[in-house]
C-alpha positions as a Markdown table, in Angstrom:
| # | Residue | x | y | z |
|---|---|---|---|---|
| 1 | Met | 144.8 | 42.1 | 98.2 |
| 2 | Gly | 147.9 | 43.9 | 100.0 |
| 3 | Arg | 151.2 | 41.8 | 100.2 |
| 4 | Arg | 151.5 | 40.6 | 103.7 |
| 5 | Pro | 154.7 | 42.0 | 105.7 |
| 6 | Glu | 158.0 | 39.9 | 105.7 |
| 7 | Ala | 158.8 | 37.4 | 108.4 |
| 8 | His | 161.5 | 39.9 | 109.9 |
| 9 | Thr | 158.7 | 43.0 | 110.0 |
| 10 | Asp | 157.8 | 43.7 | 113.0 |
| 11 | Arg | 154.4 | 45.0 | 113.4 |
| 12 | Gln | 155.1 | 47.7 | 115.9 |
| 13 | Ser | 154.0 | 51.3 | 116.5 |
| 14 | Gln | 156.9 | 53.8 | 115.8 |
| 15 | Arg | 155.4 | 55.7 | 118.9 |
| 16 | Leu | 156.1 | 52.5 | 121.1 |
| 17 | Ile | 159.7 | 52.4 | 119.3 |
| 18 | Phe | 160.2 | 56.1 | 120.3 |
| 19 | Ala | 158.6 | 55.9 | 123.7 |
| 20 | Tyr | 161.3 | 52.8 | 124.6 |
| 21 | Glu | 164.0 | 54.5 | 123.2 |
| 22 | Thr | 163.2 | 58.3 | 125.2 |
| 23 | Ala | 162.9 | 56.3 | 128.2 |
| 24 | Ala | 166.2 | 54.5 | 127.6 |
| 25 | Leu | 168.2 | 58.2 | 127.1 |
| 26 | Leu | 166.3 | 59.6 | 129.8 |
| 27 | Thr | 167.6 | 56.9 | 132.2 |
| 28 | Met | 170.6 | 56.6 | 130.8 |
| 29 | Ala | 171.5 | 60.6 | 131.6 |
| 30 | Ser | 169.8 | 60.5 | 134.7 |
| 31 | Ser | 171.9 | 57.8 | 136.0 |
| 32 | Leu | 175.2 | 59.0 | 134.3 |
| 33 | Ala | 174.6 | 62.5 | 136.2 |
| 34 | Trp | 174.2 | 60.9 | 140.0 |
| 35 | Ala | 177.1 | 58.2 | 138.9 |
| 36 | Ile | 179.4 | 61.4 | 138.1 |
| 37 | Tyr | 178.3 | 63.3 | 141.7 |
| 38 | Phe | 178.6 | 60.2 | 143.9 |
| 39 | Leu | 182.3 | 59.8 | 141.9 |
| 40 | Phe | 182.8 | 63.0 | 143.3 |
| 41 | Met | 181.2 | 62.7 | 146.9 |
| 42 | Glu | 183.4 | 59.3 | 146.9 |
| 43 | Arg | 180.6 | 57.3 | 147.3 |
| 44 | Trp | 181.9 | 53.9 | 145.6 |
| 45 | Pro | 179.0 | 51.6 | 146.1 |
| 46 | Ile | 176.0 | 54.1 | 145.0 |
| 47 | Ala | 178.1 | 55.4 | 142.3 |
| 48 | Thr | 179.0 | 51.8 | 140.9 |
| 49 | Ala | 175.1 | 51.1 | 141.2 |
| 50 | Asn | 174.3 | 54.0 | 138.9 |
| 51 | Thr | 177.2 | 53.1 | 136.4 |
| 52 | Leu | 175.7 | 49.8 | 136.2 |
| 53 | Leu | 172.4 | 51.4 | 135.3 |
| 54 | Val | 174.0 | 53.7 | 132.7 |
| 55 | Ala | 175.6 | 50.6 | 131.2 |
| 56 | Leu | 171.9 | 48.7 | 131.3 |
| 57 | Ala | 170.0 | 51.5 | 129.7 |
| 58 | Gly | 172.6 | 52.4 | 127.1 |
| 59 | Gly | 172.7 | 48.6 | 125.9 |
| 60 | Ala | 168.9 | 48.6 | 125.8 |
| 61 | Trp | 168.8 | 51.7 | 123.6 |
| 62 | Leu | 171.8 | 50.3 | 121.1 |
| 63 | Leu | 169.7 | 47.1 | 120.7 |
| 64 | Ile | 166.5 | 49.0 | 120.1 |
| 65 | Arg | 168.5 | 51.0 | 117.5 |
| 66 | Ala | 169.9 | 48.3 | 116.0 |
| 67 | Gly | 166.2 | 46.9 | 115.6 |
| 68 | Arg | 166.3 | 44.1 | 118.3 |
| 69 | Leu | 163.3 | 45.4 | 120.1 |
| 70 | Asn | 162.2 | 42.1 | 121.4 |
| 71 | Thr | 165.8 | 41.3 | 123.0 |
| 72 | Ala | 166.3 | 44.9 | 124.2 |
| 73 | Leu | 162.8 | 44.5 | 126.1 |
| 74 | Ile | 163.3 | 41.1 | 127.5 |
| 75 | Val | 166.8 | 42.1 | 129.2 |
| 76 | Ser | 166.2 | 45.5 | 130.1 |
| 77 | Glu | 163.0 | 45.0 | 131.9 |
| 78 | Leu | 163.8 | 42.1 | 133.6 |
| 79 | Ser | 167.3 | 43.4 | 135.1 |
| 80 | Leu | 165.6 | 47.2 | 135.3 |
| 81 | Val | 162.8 | 45.7 | 137.5 |
| 82 | Ile | 165.5 | 43.8 | 139.5 |
| 83 | Phe | 167.8 | 46.8 | 139.7 |
| 84 | Ala | 164.9 | 49.3 | 141.2 |
| 85 | Ile | 164.0 | 47.0 | 143.7 |
| 86 | Phe | 167.3 | 46.1 | 145.1 |
| 87 | Tyr | 168.3 | 50.1 | 144.6 |
| 88 | Gly | 165.2 | 50.9 | 146.7 |
| 89 | Leu | 166.1 | 48.4 | 149.4 |
| 90 | Met | 169.6 | 49.4 | 149.4 |
| 91 | Phe | 170.3 | 52.5 | 149.1 |
| 92 | Asp | 167.1 | 54.1 | 149.2 |
| 93 | Pro | 164.8 | 53.3 | 152.3 |
| 94 | Pro | 162.6 | 56.1 | 153.7 |
| 95 | Ser | 163.7 | 58.0 | 156.7 |
| 96 | Ala | 161.7 | 60.0 | 159.1 |
| 97 | Glu | 162.5 | 63.3 | 157.1 |
| 98 | Ile | 162.6 | 61.8 | 153.6 |
| 99 | Pro | 160.4 | 59.2 | 151.8 |
| 100 | Arg | 161.5 | 56.8 | 149.5 |
| 101 | Ile | 161.4 | 57.8 | 145.7 |
| 102 | Thr | 162.9 | 54.9 | 143.8 |
| 103 | His | 159.6 | 52.9 | 143.6 |
| 104 | Leu | 158.2 | 55.5 | 141.3 |
| 105 | Tyr | 160.3 | 54.0 | 138.4 |
| 106 | Leu | 158.5 | 50.7 | 139.0 |
| 107 | Leu | 155.6 | 52.7 | 137.6 |
| 108 | Val | 157.2 | 53.5 | 134.7 |
| 109 | Leu | 158.4 | 49.9 | 134.0 |
| 110 | Ala | 155.0 | 48.5 | 134.7 |
| 111 | Met | 153.7 | 51.2 | 131.7 |
| 112 | Leu | 156.6 | 50.2 | 129.6 |
| 113 | Gly | 155.8 | 46.4 | 130.2 |
| 114 | Tyr | 151.7 | 47.1 | 129.1 |
| 115 | Leu | 153.1 | 48.9 | 126.3 |
| 116 | Gly | 155.0 | 45.9 | 125.0 |
| 117 | His | 152.0 | 43.8 | 125.6 |
| 118 | Leu | 150.0 | 45.6 | 123.8 |
| 119 | Arg | 152.8 | 45.7 | 120.5 |
| 120 | Arg | 152.6 | 42.0 | 120.7 |
| 121 | Arg | 150.6 | 39.8 | 123.1 |
| 122 | Ser | 153.4 | 38.1 | 125.7 |
| 123 | Val | 153.0 | 36.9 | 129.1 |
| 124 | Phe | 156.7 | 37.9 | 129.9 |
| 125 | Gln | 155.2 | 41.5 | 129.5 |
| 126 | Leu | 152.5 | 40.9 | 131.5 |
| 127 | Ala | 154.5 | 39.5 | 134.2 |
| 128 | Val | 157.2 | 42.5 | 134.0 |
| 129 | Thr | 154.0 | 44.8 | 134.6 |
| 130 | Ala | 152.4 | 42.6 | 137.6 |
| 131 | Val | 155.8 | 42.1 | 139.4 |
| 132 | Ser | 156.6 | 45.7 | 138.9 |
| 133 | Leu | 153.0 | 47.1 | 140.3 |
| 134 | Thr | 153.8 | 44.6 | 143.1 |
| 135 | Ala | 157.0 | 45.7 | 144.0 |
| 136 | Phe | 156.0 | 49.3 | 143.6 |
| 137 | Val | 153.1 | 48.7 | 146.4 |
| 138 | Phe | 155.5 | 47.0 | 148.6 |
| 139 | Leu | 158.4 | 49.7 | 148.7 |
| 140 | Ala | 155.9 | 52.4 | 148.8 |
| 141 | Cys | 154.1 | 50.9 | 151.7 |
| 142 | Ser | 156.6 | 49.3 | 154.0 |
| 143 | Thr | 159.9 | 50.9 | 155.1 |
| 144 | Tyr | 161.9 | 47.7 | 154.7 |
| 145 | Ala | 165.5 | 47.6 | 153.9 |
| 146 | Phe | 168.1 | 45.4 | 153.8 |
| 147 | Pro | 170.0 | 45.1 | 157.2 |
| 148 | Phe | 173.2 | 46.1 | 155.2 |
| 149 | Ala | 171.6 | 48.7 | 153.6 |
| 150 | Gln | 174.0 | 51.9 | 152.7 |
| 151 | Ala | 171.4 | 54.6 | 152.7 |
| 152 | Ile | 172.1 | 58.0 | 151.0 |
| 153 | Pro | 172.1 | 60.8 | 153.4 |
| 154 | Asp | 169.5 | 62.7 | 153.7 |
| 155 | Glu | 171.0 | 65.8 | 152.8 |
| 156 | Ile | 171.5 | 64.2 | 149.1 |
| 157 | Arg | 168.1 | 62.8 | 149.2 |
| 158 | Ala | 166.4 | 65.9 | 149.6 |
| 159 | Thr | 167.4 | 67.1 | 146.3 |
| 160 | Gly | 167.0 | 63.6 | 144.9 |
| 161 | Ile | 163.3 | 63.2 | 145.7 |
| 162 | Trp | 162.7 | 66.0 | 143.4 |
| 163 | Val | 164.6 | 65.4 | 140.4 |
| 164 | Asn | 163.8 | 61.6 | 140.8 |
| 165 | Gly | 160.0 | 62.5 | 141.3 |
| 166 | Ile | 159.8 | 65.2 | 138.3 |
| 167 | Leu | 161.5 | 62.6 | 136.2 |
| 168 | Ala | 159.7 | 59.6 | 136.9 |
| 169 | Thr | 156.1 | 61.9 | 136.3 |
| 170 | Ala | 157.5 | 63.1 | 133.2 |
| 171 | Met | 158.1 | 59.6 | 131.9 |
| 172 | Met | 154.8 | 58.4 | 133.3 |
| 173 | Cys | 153.3 | 61.2 | 131.6 |
| 174 | Gly | 154.9 | 60.4 | 128.1 |
| 175 | Gly | 153.8 | 56.5 | 128.4 |
| 176 | Ile | 150.1 | 57.9 | 129.1 |
| 177 | Tyr | 150.2 | 59.7 | 126.3 |
| 178 | Val | 151.6 | 56.9 | 124.1 |
| 179 | Leu | 149.5 | 54.3 | 125.7 |
| 180 | Gln | 146.3 | 56.7 | 124.6 |
| 181 | Arg | 147.6 | 57.4 | 121.4 |
| 182 | Glu | 148.0 | 53.4 | 120.7 |
| 183 | Phe | 144.2 | 52.8 | 121.9 |
| 184 | Ser | 142.8 | 55.7 | 119.8 |
| 185 | Arg | 144.9 | 55.1 | 117.0 |
| 186 | Pro | 143.6 | 51.6 | 115.3 |
| 187 | Lys | 139.8 | 52.8 | 116.1 |
| 188 | Gly | 140.0 | 55.9 | 114.1 |
| 189 | Leu | 141.9 | 54.2 | 111.5 |
| 190 | Ala | 139.6 | 51.2 | 111.2 |
| 191 | Leu | 136.5 | 54.0 | 111.0 |
| 192 | Glu | 138.4 | 55.7 | 108.2 |
| 193 | Leu | 139.2 | 52.3 | 106.6 |
| 194 | Arg | 135.5 | 51.5 | 106.6 |
| 195 | Asn | 134.8 | 54.5 | 105.2 |
| 196 | Ala | 137.5 | 54.6 | 102.4 |
| 197 | Val | 135.9 | 51.1 | 100.8 |
| 198 | Arg | 132.5 | 53.0 | 100.7 |
| 199 | Asn | 134.1 | 56.2 | 99.4 |
| 200 | Gly | 136.3 | 54.9 | 96.6 |
| 201 | Glu | 139.7 | 55.8 | 98.1 |
| 202 | Met | 140.7 | 51.8 | 97.5 |
| 203 | Glu | 142.5 | 50.6 | 94.3 |
| 204 | Leu | 144.1 | 47.5 | 93.0 |
| 205 | Tyr | 147.5 | 47.6 | 91.5 |
| 206 | Phe | 148.6 | 44.6 | 89.5 |
| 207 | Gln | 151.8 | 42.8 | 90.0 |
| 208 | Pro | 152.7 | 40.8 | 86.6 |
| 209 | Gln | 153.1 | 36.9 | 86.6 |
| 210 | Ile | 155.1 | 35.6 | 83.9 |
| 211 | Asp | 156.1 | 32.0 | 82.6 |
| 212 | Arg | 159.2 | 30.1 | 81.7 |
| 213 | Ala | 159.1 | 31.6 | 78.3 |
| 214 | Gly | 158.9 | 35.1 | 79.5 |
| 215 | Thr | 155.4 | 35.7 | 78.5 |
| 216 | Ile | 152.9 | 37.7 | 81.1 |
| 217 | Leu | 150.2 | 35.1 | 82.0 |
| 218 | Gly | 148.3 | 37.1 | 84.5 |
| 219 | Ala | 148.7 | 39.6 | 87.8 |
| 220 | Glu | 148.3 | 39.6 | 91.1 |
| 221 | Ala | 145.8 | 42.0 | 92.6 |
| 222 | Leu | 147.3 | 44.6 | 95.2 |
| 223 | Ile | 145.4 | 46.8 | 97.4 |
| 224 | Arg | 146.4 | 50.1 | 97.9 |
| 225 | Trp | 144.7 | 52.6 | 100.2 |
| 226 | Gln | 144.8 | 56.4 | 98.5 |
| 227 | His | 144.1 | 58.5 | 101.6 |
| 228 | Pro | 142.7 | 61.9 | 100.6 |
| 229 | Lys | 144.8 | 63.5 | 103.7 |
| 230 | Arg | 147.9 | 61.1 | 104.2 |
| 231 | Gly | 148.6 | 60.1 | 100.3 |
| 232 | Gln | 149.1 | 56.4 | 99.8 |
| 233 | Val | 148.9 | 54.3 | 103.1 |
| 234 | Ala | 151.1 | 51.1 | 103.0 |
| 235 | Pro | 149.2 | 47.7 | 103.1 |
| 236 | Asn | 151.3 | 47.1 | 106.3 |
| 237 | Asp | 150.0 | 50.0 | 107.7 |
| 238 | Phe | 146.5 | 49.3 | 107.5 |
| 239 | Ile | 145.7 | 45.3 | 106.8 |
| 240 | Pro | 146.8 | 44.8 | 110.4 |
| 241 | Val | 144.1 | 47.5 | 111.7 |
| 242 | Ala | 141.8 | 45.7 | 109.4 |
| 243 | Glu | 142.5 | 42.3 | 110.4 |
| 244 | Ala | 142.3 | 43.4 | 114.4 |
| 245 | Ala | 139.2 | 45.5 | 113.5 |
| 246 | Gly | 137.0 | 42.7 | 112.0 |
| 247 | Leu | 137.1 | 44.3 | 108.5 |
| 248 | Met | 138.7 | 42.2 | 106.4 |
| 249 | Pro | 135.9 | 40.2 | 105.1 |
| 250 | Leu | 134.6 | 44.2 | 104.0 |
| 251 | Ile | 137.5 | 44.7 | 102.2 |
| 252 | Gly | 138.3 | 41.3 | 100.6 |
| 253 | Gly | 134.7 | 41.5 | 99.1 |
| 254 | Trp | 135.4 | 45.0 | 97.7 |
| 255 | Val | 138.8 | 43.5 | 96.1 |
| 256 | Ile | 136.8 | 40.5 | 94.5 |
| 257 | Glu | 134.4 | 42.5 | 93.1 |
| 258 | Glu | 137.2 | 44.9 | 91.7 |
| 259 | Ala | 139.1 | 41.8 | 90.2 |
| 260 | Cys | 135.8 | 40.7 | 88.6 |
| 261 | Arg | 135.1 | 44.4 | 86.9 |
| 262 | Thr | 138.8 | 44.3 | 86.0 |
| 263 | Leu | 138.6 | 40.7 | 84.2 |
| 264 | Ala | 135.4 | 42.1 | 82.5 |
| 265 | His | 137.1 | 45.3 | 81.3 |
| 266 | Trp | 140.1 | 43.3 | 79.9 |
| 267 | Arg | 137.9 | 40.6 | 78.1 |
| 268 | Gly | 138.1 | 40.9 | 74.2 |
| 269 | Asp | 141.2 | 43.0 | 74.8 |
| 270 | Pro | 143.6 | 41.3 | 72.6 |
| 271 | Ala | 146.7 | 41.9 | 75.1 |
| 272 | Leu | 144.6 | 41.4 | 78.3 |
| 273 | Gly | 141.7 | 39.3 | 77.7 |
| 274 | Gly | 143.5 | 36.0 | 78.2 |
| 275 | Leu | 145.0 | 37.2 | 81.3 |
| 276 | Thr | 144.5 | 35.7 | 84.9 |
| 277 | Leu | 144.1 | 37.7 | 87.8 |
| 278 | Ala | 144.9 | 36.5 | 91.4 |
| 279 | Val | 143.6 | 37.7 | 94.7 |
| 280 | Asn | 144.8 | 36.9 | 98.3 |
| 281 | Val | 141.8 | 36.0 | 100.8 |
| 282 | Ser | 142.3 | 36.3 | 104.3 |
| 283 | Ala | 141.0 | 33.6 | 106.9 |
| 284 | Asp | 138.4 | 36.0 | 108.1 |
| 285 | Gln | 137.1 | 36.7 | 104.9 |
| 286 | Phe | 136.9 | 32.7 | 103.7 |
| 287 | Gln | 135.5 | 31.5 | 106.9 |
| 288 | Val | 132.3 | 33.9 | 106.3 |
| 289 | Glu | 129.3 | 31.7 | 105.1 |
| 290 | Glu | 128.8 | 33.5 | 102.4 |
| 291 | Phe | 131.9 | 33.8 | 100.8 |
| 292 | Glu | 131.3 | 31.1 | 97.9 |
| 293 | Arg | 128.0 | 32.8 | 97.1 |
| 294 | Ser | 129.6 | 36.2 | 97.2 |
| 295 | Val | 132.4 | 35.0 | 94.6 |
| 296 | Leu | 130.0 | 33.3 | 92.3 |
| 297 | Ala | 127.7 | 36.3 | 92.4 |
| 298 | Ala | 130.4 | 38.5 | 91.4 |
| 299 | Val | 131.6 | 36.5 | 88.3 |
| 300 | Arg | 128.1 | 36.2 | 87.2 |
| 301 | Leu | 127.3 | 39.9 | 87.5 |
| 302 | His | 130.5 | 41.1 | 85.5 |
| 303 | Gly | 130.1 | 37.9 | 83.3 |
| 304 | Val | 133.8 | 36.9 | 83.6 |
| 305 | Asp | 135.7 | 33.4 | 82.8 |
| 306 | Pro | 136.0 | 31.8 | 86.3 |
| 307 | Ser | 138.8 | 29.8 | 85.2 |
| 308 | Arg | 140.5 | 33.2 | 84.8 |
| 309 | Leu | 140.1 | 34.3 | 88.5 |
| 310 | Lys | 142.3 | 32.5 | 90.9 |
| 311 | Ile | 142.1 | 32.6 | 94.9 |
| 312 | Glu | 145.3 | 32.6 | 96.9 |
| 313 | Leu | 144.9 | 31.1 | 100.4 |
| 314 | Thr | 147.3 | 31.0 | 103.2 |
| 315 | Glu | 147.8 | 28.3 | 106.1 |
| 316 | Ser | 145.9 | 30.2 | 108.5 |
| 317 | Val | 142.6 | 29.5 | 106.1 |
| 318 | Val | 143.1 | 26.0 | 107.7 |
| 319 | Val | 143.7 | 26.3 | 111.1 |
| 320 | His | 140.7 | 25.3 | 112.9 |
| 321 | Ser | 139.2 | 22.5 | 110.4 |
| 322 | Leu | 140.0 | 21.0 | 107.3 |
| 323 | Ala | 136.7 | 19.5 | 106.0 |
| 324 | Pro | 134.9 | 23.0 | 105.5 |
| 325 | Val | 137.7 | 24.5 | 103.7 |
| 326 | Ile | 138.0 | 21.6 | 101.3 |
| 327 | Ala | 134.2 | 21.7 | 100.7 |
| 328 | Lys | 134.2 | 25.5 | 99.8 |
| 329 | Ile | 137.1 | 25.0 | 97.5 |
| 330 | Asp | 135.2 | 22.1 | 95.8 |
| 331 | Asn | 132.3 | 24.4 | 95.2 |
| 332 | Leu | 134.2 | 27.1 | 93.9 |
| 333 | Arg | 136.5 | 24.9 | 91.5 |
| 334 | Ala | 133.4 | 23.1 | 90.0 |
| 335 | Ala | 132.6 | 26.7 | 88.8 |
| 336 | Gly | 135.9 | 26.9 | 87.1 |
| 337 | Ile | 137.7 | 29.3 | 89.6 |
| 338 | Arg | 141.2 | 28.1 | 90.2 |
| 339 | Phe | 143.1 | 28.0 | 94.0 |
| 340 | Ala | 146.7 | 28.8 | 95.0 |
| 341 | Leu | 148.3 | 27.7 | 98.5 |
| 342 | Asp | 150.3 | 31.1 | 99.1 |
| 343 | Asp | 153.7 | 31.6 | 101.3 |
| 344 | Phe | 154.4 | 27.9 | 100.8 |
| 345 | Gly | 156.9 | 26.6 | 103.2 |
| 346 | Thr | 156.3 | 29.1 | 106.2 |
| 347 | Gly | 153.5 | 27.1 | 108.1 |
| 348 | Tyr | 154.4 | 24.3 | 110.3 |
| 349 | Ser | 151.8 | 21.7 | 108.7 |
| 350 | Ser | 151.6 | 22.7 | 105.1 |
| 351 | Leu | 153.0 | 18.8 | 104.0 |
| 352 | Ser | 150.2 | 17.3 | 106.3 |
| 353 | Tyr | 147.2 | 19.1 | 104.1 |
| 354 | Leu | 148.9 | 19.9 | 100.8 |
| 355 | Arg | 147.8 | 16.5 | 99.8 |
| 356 | Gln | 144.5 | 17.0 | 101.0 |
| 357 | Leu | 143.6 | 20.5 | 99.7 |
| 358 | Pro | 142.4 | 20.2 | 96.0 |
| 359 | Leu | 144.5 | 22.9 | 94.8 |
| 360 | Asp | 146.0 | 24.1 | 91.3 |
| 361 | Gln | 149.2 | 25.9 | 92.5 |
| 362 | Ile | 151.4 | 26.7 | 95.2 |
| 363 | Lys | 153.7 | 29.8 | 95.5 |
| 364 | Ile | 157.0 | 29.4 | 97.2 |
| 365 | Asp | 157.6 | 32.4 | 99.8 |
| 366 | Arg | 159.6 | 35.2 | 98.9 |
| 367 | Ser | 161.8 | 34.3 | 102.2 |
| 368 | Phe | 163.1 | 31.1 | 100.4 |
| 369 | Val | 163.6 | 32.8 | 96.9 |
| 370 | Arg | 165.6 | 35.3 | 98.5 |
| 371 | Asp | 167.7 | 32.8 | 100.9 |
| 372 | Ser | 168.1 | 30.5 | 97.6 |
| 373 | Leu | 171.4 | 31.1 | 96.7 |
| 374 | Asp | 172.9 | 32.4 | 99.8 |
| 375 | Ser | 173.5 | 29.1 | 101.3 |
| 376 | Glu | 173.5 | 25.1 | 100.4 |
| 377 | Arg | 170.7 | 24.9 | 102.8 |
| 378 | Gly | 168.3 | 27.6 | 101.2 |
| 379 | Thr | 169.4 | 26.0 | 97.5 |
| 380 | Ala | 168.2 | 22.8 | 98.9 |
| 381 | Leu | 165.0 | 23.7 | 100.3 |
| 382 | Val | 163.8 | 25.6 | 97.4 |
| 383 | Lys | 164.7 | 22.5 | 95.2 |
| 384 | Ser | 162.6 | 20.5 | 97.8 |
| 385 | Ile | 159.7 | 22.5 | 97.5 |
| 386 | Val | 159.6 | 22.7 | 93.7 |
| 387 | His | 160.1 | 18.7 | 93.4 |
| 388 | Leu | 157.2 | 18.2 | 96.2 |
| 389 | Gly | 155.1 | 20.6 | 94.0 |
| 390 | Leu | 155.9 | 18.5 | 90.3 |
| 391 | Asp | 155.4 | 15.5 | 92.1 |
| 392 | Leu | 151.7 | 16.4 | 93.4 |
| 393 | Gly | 151.0 | 17.6 | 90.0 |
| 394 | Leu | 150.7 | 21.7 | 91.0 |
| 395 | Val | 152.0 | 24.4 | 89.1 |
| 396 | Val | 154.6 | 25.7 | 91.0 |
| 397 | Val | 155.1 | 29.9 | 91.1 |
| 398 | Ala | 157.9 | 32.0 | 92.8 |
| 399 | Glu | 156.9 | 35.1 | 94.1 |
| 400 | Gly | 159.8 | 37.4 | 95.2 |
| 401 | Val | 162.1 | 36.9 | 92.5 |
| 402 | Glu | 164.5 | 39.9 | 92.2 |
| 403 | Thr | 167.4 | 38.9 | 90.1 |
| 404 | Pro | 168.4 | 37.1 | 87.0 |
| 405 | Ala | 170.4 | 34.8 | 89.0 |
| 406 | Gln | 167.4 | 33.8 | 91.2 |
| 407 | His | 164.9 | 33.2 | 88.2 |
| 408 | Ala | 167.8 | 31.2 | 86.3 |
| 409 | Phe | 168.2 | 29.2 | 89.7 |
| 410 | Leu | 164.3 | 28.8 | 90.0 |
| 411 | Ser | 164.2 | 27.7 | 86.3 |
| 412 | Asp | 166.4 | 25.2 | 86.2 |
| 413 | Cys | 164.7 | 23.5 | 89.4 |
| 414 | Gly | 161.5 | 23.3 | 87.3 |
| 415 | Cys | 159.2 | 26.6 | 88.3 |
| 416 | His | 156.6 | 27.1 | 86.1 |
| 417 | Glu | 155.6 | 30.7 | 87.2 |
| 418 | Phe | 157.4 | 33.5 | 88.4 |
| 419 | Gln | 156.4 | 36.9 | 89.7 |
| 420 | Gly | 158.5 | 39.6 | 91.3 |
| 421 | Tyr | 160.2 | 43.1 | 90.9 |
| 422 | Leu | 162.5 | 41.7 | 88.4 |
| 423 | Phe | 159.4 | 41.3 | 86.1 |
| 424 | Gly | 157.7 | 44.4 | 87.3 |
| 425 | Arg | 156.6 | 46.1 | 90.6 |
| 426 | Pro | 152.7 | 46.2 | 91.3 |
| 427 | Met | 151.3 | 49.1 | 89.2 |
| 428 | Pro | 147.9 | 50.7 | 88.6 |
| 429 | Ala | 145.8 | 49.5 | 86.0 |
| 430 | Gly | 146.9 | 51.7 | 83.0 |
| 431 | Ala | 150.5 | 51.3 | 83.4 |
| 432 | Phe | 150.0 | 47.5 | 84.0 |
| 433 | Ala | 148.2 | 47.3 | 80.5 |
| 434 | Ala | 150.6 | 49.6 | 78.7 |
| 435 | His | 153.2 | 47.1 | 80.3 |
| 436 | Val | 151.6 | 43.9 | 78.9 |
| 437 | Arg | 151.2 | 45.6 | 75.4 |
| 438 | Glu | 154.5 | 46.6 | 75.4 |
| 439 | Ala | 156.0 | 42.9 | 76.3 |
| 440 | Met | 153.7 | 41.4 | 73.6 |
| 441 | Leu | 154.9 | 43.8 | 70.9 |
| 442 | Ala | 158.7 | 43.4 | 72.0 |
| 443 | Ala | 158.0 | 39.5 | 72.0 |
| 444 | Ala | 156.0 | 39.8 | 68.7 |
| 445 | Leu | 158.9 | 41.5 | 67.1 |
| 446 | Thr | 161.5 | 38.8 | 67.8 |
| 447 | Ala | 159.0 | 36.5 | 66.2 |
| 448 | Pro | 157.7 | 38.1 | 62.4 |
| 449 | Asp | 155.0 | 35.5 | 62.3 |
| 450 | Leu | 153.7 | 35.9 | 65.7 |
| 451 | Leu | 153.6 | 39.8 | 64.8 |
| 452 | Arg | 151.8 | 39.1 | 61.6 |
| 453 | Ala | 149.3 | 36.8 | 63.2 |
| 454 | Thr | 148.6 | 39.4 | 66.1 |
| 455 | Leu | 148.2 | 42.1 | 63.9 |
| 456 | Ala | 145.7 | 40.4 | 61.7 |
| 457 | Asp | 143.5 | 39.2 | 64.7 |
| 458 | Trp | 143.3 | 42.6 | 66.5 |
| 459 | Pro | 140.7 | 44.0 | 64.0 |
| 460 | Glu | 138.3 | 41.5 | 64.6 |
| 461 | Arg | 138.8 | 41.3 | 68.2 |
| 462 | Tyr | 138.3 | 44.8 | 68.6 |
| 463 | Ala | 135.1 | 44.7 | 66.4 |
| 464 | Gln | 134.0 | 41.8 | 69.2 |
| 465 | Arg | 135.1 | 43.9 | 72.1 |
| 466 | Ala | 132.9 | 46.8 | 70.8 |
| 467 | Glu | 130.1 | 44.7 | 70.1 |
| 468 | Ser | 129.9 | 43.3 | 73.6 |
| 469 | Ala | 129.9 | 46.9 | 75.3 |
């Protein structure tokens, strides 16, 4: 199906990132203004405190802009909660005339913590939310302040209460808007996804898989969503939503059906008839009770050679129980369907179950291929994975091959098959068929005997294809 995101790619909403950046910039701007004001008033302690807040907010903003969002959240949220509590007890105790105001920012921090928890389930983010709300209640309901507090004069606080009140309220409104969008977006997108399968908006793209001689052996089927209004939606954007909404069995079932239909269309074509087609199957789809029956039904319905269909699984399929997985794989392999372990090397228990799973192939994860020539450790890891696969009698496939140097290294290591941008990007069915025919013709032109045999064979094979149609 759709290619899963890279390991370093965080599945995060741009709205959340925008909310964090905006909060950091507003905090930085407000604190800088107050720091300048208190410097002018020669109130050094409070000016120093606001300058520290400028540095904290600025550092958080820079970390977010650098793509280090998790670090920014951990550092900034923890420090800002501590700062807000200290500021309220040290400089902002309520008086008979002017109430405390600093505690309002704790509500903003609580909301940002909860937004962070929505982005990625985190005990730390829930703790930030809980501490912020508890401190808010305490500061709002009590008049406690440090015995050594240096309260800001009421004449200054009379203005500050309006400025900070408006700013905190604006930040809260922005957070509520982002929160509402984050709750409504997946539901709406999930509904559109369900309808997309029924309305024929999904399409399979095909990425070539080649052998050591450069011959195209088959392809991996990758799902694409052609939205009527948004255009093509990337798998990284809709696959997580489908997983969260429990739609992977529906989408995966469509992929299996479409893959079999594609193999049936290729059958009898001189260039395409012998190719294999690999499909990714999610854990949710594989664990459905009717999975085996639905796959075999699709194979029989379209009359395809089962050995042309290859199912790629990841470690997530076997995290619960190995025995039922082995039973399903055995039943489907008995019918001729082949199995590959995808993203090999990224899991924690791959070695423990690799010797037990009845597999035909392992696919070296693209992250290892990418780093294979960058360091001695990367090189050694890839060699170890390849040798392990060879020792177990498995076909070793390297995915994510992008440079000739990577290809040469992996070939020298003993890899049997290769996949990546170096040999072709994912492409629609028509473009893939043309790509295969061009590659076949180019290979034939370099081998005259092969060219004559191929041309002599085509009329007969096309006649057979016409009869079967």
